[in-house]
N, C-alpha and C positions, 0 to 999 in steps of 0.2 A: 413544455418543451416539445419540439418536434422530433420526429423519428431520426432525422439526420444528425441532430445535435446529440441525441441519446446514443446513437450508434458510435459517433465520434468520441463521446465521453467514455464508453466502454473500451474503445481502442486506446485512448489516451491513458486510461487507468492501467491497462495491460502493459503498454509500452513503458510507462513510468516504473512499474514494478520490475520489468525485465531489464530495460536499458540502464536504469539508475543503479540497480544492484550489481549488474555486470561491470559497469564502469567504476563505481565507487569502491567495489570490493576487488577491483582489478582481476576480474574473473576468478574470484575466491582465493586470491593469493594475498590479500591485505589482511594481515594478522591482527591489526589493531581493532577492527570492528568486532570480531568474535571475542577478543580478550576484554574489550570494554563492556560488552553485555553478553556474557557467555550463555545465558539462558534463552533470551529472545533472539539474539543475532548471531548465534553460532553459524558455522557454515551450513549446517542442516537447516537452521531457521532461514538463512538467506536463500537456500535452494527452495524452500517451501514458499517464499515470497515470489520466486519465479513461477512456481506452479499456480499460485493465485493469479498472477498476471496472465498466464495461459488460459485460465478459467474465464477471466474477464473478456479476453479476446474471443474465446470460443462462443460467447453468447451475444456478441456485438450486433448480430443481425437477427437473433432469435430471442432476445431478452423478454419479449412480451409473452412468450410461452413458458417461461421459467420464473414466474413471479417469486416463488419461495426461495429459489437460488439467489435472486437479487436480495431478498431479505437476509440471506446468509452472508452476502457481501457486506451488507450494512453492519451486521454484528461483528464480522471479522475486522472491518476497518475500525469500528469503535474499540475493539480490544487492543488493536495496535496503537490507537490514540491514547488510551489509558496507560498502556505500557510506556509510551514515550513521555507522557506527562510525569509519570512516576519517576522515570529515569532522569528527566530534566530537573526535577525538584531535588533529587538526591545525588546529583553529579555535577561536575564542572566541565562544560563542553570545551572551554578554552584549553583544558589539560589534554583533551583529545586532539585538538588542533596542533598542540605542541608535539604530539607524537606522529600525526599524519594528517595532512590537509584533507584528503578524500574522506577519511573516517570522520573528521570534524564536520565536514559538509554533510555527510550522511546523517550524523546524530543531530545536526542543527535543523534539518528539513524533513526528515521522514515523517514525523508526527503531524507537521503542517500539511504535507501532501496527503497523508491518510485522512486527516480531518476534512479536507476539501472533497476527497472521493467518498468519504462517509456521507457527507451532505448530498452529493450527487446521487449515490445509490439510494439514499433515503427518499429523495424527491422522486426518483424513478419508481421505487416501490410504492409510494403513496399514489402516484398516478396509475400504476397497475391495479392497485386496490379499487380505485374509483371506476375503472373500466370493468364492466360486468361480462365482458366477452368470454 
């Protein structure tokens, strides 16, 4: 992957976290998301997703100097993927859609999004490990 693709990947990860949470939570006024998963997706949890998004944006141009922070992003995304898979296996997303379209979309896609960025961060981290700089 070239530098521009990686930079844009970090920007995309940040914007996905920030914009998707703000829109789908209706700026934290959507009560269905936190009531559907009060442990992971409470309003505090949603706010922390925004903070992670800011962290991704903050290293978009300096990621090569923070290899172990990129590794932290890999772990963080993996944790969210595992939480989502566990949620999907134990809940019915169509019931969430019945309550609120935005919440249904949120629970349908957040794990897929996190898996894609887990792979992205993992590839970047592996590339950084290969560079002996």
